C-alpha positions in Angstrom: 155.5 122.3 101.7 152.5 125.1 101.3 152.0 124.5 97.7 152.2 120.5 98.2 149.2 121.2 100.7 147.5 123.3 98.3 147.7 120.9 95.6 146.6 118.2 97.6 143.4 120.1 98.7 142.7 120.9 95.2 142.9 117.3 94.1 140.2 116.2 97.0 138.0 119.0 96.1 138.0 117.7 92.5 137.3 114.4 93.6 134.5 115.5 96.2 132.9 117.8 93.3 132.9 114.5 91.0 131.1 112.5 93.5 128.6 115.4 94.2 127.8 115.7 90.5 127.0 111.9 90.2 124.7 112.0 93.2 122.9 115.2 91.9 122.5 113.1 88.5 121.1 110.1 90.1 118.8 112.0 92.2 117.5 113.9 89.1 116.8 110.7 87.5 114.9 109.2 90.4 112.6 112.5 90.4 112.0 112.0 86.8 110.8 108.7 87.4 108.6 109.6 90.4 107.1 112.3 88.1 106.3 109.8 85.7 104.9 107.5 87.9 102.5 110.0 89.5 101.5 111.5 86.1 100.6 107.9 84.8 98.5 107.4 88.2 96.7 110.6 87.6 95.8 109.3 84.0 94.6 106.1 85.3 92.6 108.0 88.1 90.8 110.0 85.5 90.1 107.1 83.4 88.6 105.1 86.3 86.6 108.1 87.2 84.9 108.7 83.7 84.2 105.0 83.5 82.4 104.8 86.7 80.8 108.0 86.1 79.4 106.7 82.8 78.2 103.7 84.5 76.6 105.5 87.2 74.7 107.7 84.6 73.4 104.9 82.8 72.5 102.9 86.0 70.8 105.5 88.1 69.2 108.0 85.5 66.8 106.9 83.0 66.6 110.0 80.8 68.1 109.6 77.4 70.5 112.5 77.8 72.0 111.1 80.9 72.4 107.7 79.3 74.0 109.0 76.2 76.5 111.1 78.3 77.2 108.0 80.2 77.6 106.1 76.9 80.2 108.6 75.9 82.1 108.7 79.2 83.0 104.8 79.2 84.9 104.8 75.7 86.4 108.2 76.9 87.7 107.0 80.0 88.9 103.6 78.3 90.6 105.9 75.5 92.2 108.1 78.4 93.7 105.2 80.1 95.1 103.9 76.9 96.8 107.2 76.3 98.1 107.2 79.8 99.5 103.8 79.5 101.4 104.7 76.0 102.8 108.0 77.5 104.0 106.1 80.6 
């Protein structure tokens, strides 16, 4: 009688352990997807900031140094956005 109950308990524990592993794996996949989305949004935020900074430098400053820095920021931001899109 005692061995039968022990065997039954061991079988139940194995089933529960298998379910726990499946849940853990699913949660790990979800965490990875959220991390990828967060990284993509960081790329896009940085790219938008560079493009907007470039346009602002060109629009509000008339010194040639600021204009050229603005001209460099715009393609840099576009390139950064494309890189973020490719990595996502």
